[in-house]
C-alpha positions in Angstrom: -24.1 -1.8 -0.9 -23.0 1.2 -2.9 -19.5 2.3 -2.3 -18.6 5.9 -3.0 -15.2 7.6 -3.1 -15.0 9.2 0.3 -11.6 10.8 -0.4 -9.0 11.2 -3.0 -7.4 7.7 -2.6 -5.3 6.1 -5.2 -6.7 2.6 -4.5 -10.2 1.7 -5.7 -12.4 0.4 -2.9 -13.6 -2.5 -5.2 -10.0 -3.7 -5.4 -9.7 -3.6 -1.6 -12.9 -5.6 -1.3 -11.5 -8.2 -3.8 -8.3 -8.5 -1.7 -10.4 -9.1 1.5 -12.4 -11.7 -0.4 -9.2 -13.4 -1.7 -8.1 -13.6 2.0 -11.3 -15.5 2.7 -13.9 -12.9 3.8 -17.4 -13.9 2.9 -18.9 -10.6 3.6 -17.0 -7.3 3.8 -18.1 -4.3 5.8 -17.8 -0.9 4.2 -15.7 0.4 7.2 -13.3 -2.6 6.9 -12.7 -1.9 3.2 -12.1 1.8 3.8 -9.8 1.1 6.8 -7.8 -1.5 4.9 -7.5 0.9 1.9 -6.1 3.6 4.2 -3.5 1.3 5.7 -2.4 -0.1 2.4 -2.0 3.3 0.9 0.0 4.6 3.9 2.3 1.6 3.9 2.6 1.7 0.1 3.6 5.4 0.2 6.3 4.7 2.8 7.7 1.7 0.8 7.6 3.8 -2.4 9.5 6.7 -0.6 12.2 4.3 0.6 12.5 2.7 -2.9 13.1 6.2 -4.3 15.9 6.6 -1.8 17.5 3.4 -2.9 17.2 4.3 -6.6 18.8 7.6 -5.9 21.6 5.9 -4.0 22.2 3.8 -7.1 22.4 7.0 -9.1 19.2 6.1 -11.1 16.1 8.2 -11.7 14.1 5.1 -12.4 12.6 3.1 -9.5 13.0 -0.6 -10.3 11.3 -3.6 -8.9 14.4 -4.5 -7.0 14.2 -1.1 -5.2 10.7 -1.9 -4.1 11.7 -5.3 -2.9 14.7 -4.0 -0.9 12.5 -1.2 0.6 9.9 -3.8 1.7 12.4 -6.3 3.1 14.8 -3.8 4.7 12.7 -0.9 5.7 14.5 2.0 7.4 11.1 2.8 9.0 11.3 -0.5 10.9 11.5 1.4 14.2 7.8 2.3 13.7 5.4 -0.3 14.9 2.8 -1.3 12.4 
């Protein structure tokens, strides 16, 4: 199966397929890979945005790993249902 870049995603479709295979998938449908990529990118952007807020609160311009971890564990977007 040949995968093409349908949109301007930041995540490579091959990487998403590897994630699905690591999770135990023997075969991966093209639609599943593209859907997972979209979901991962949406959630990643939300977490990154929250991490930026935390780094600014700490009066830093640099986003650190601790900001990402805090944004993931204590999301202000938790009212949204994933």
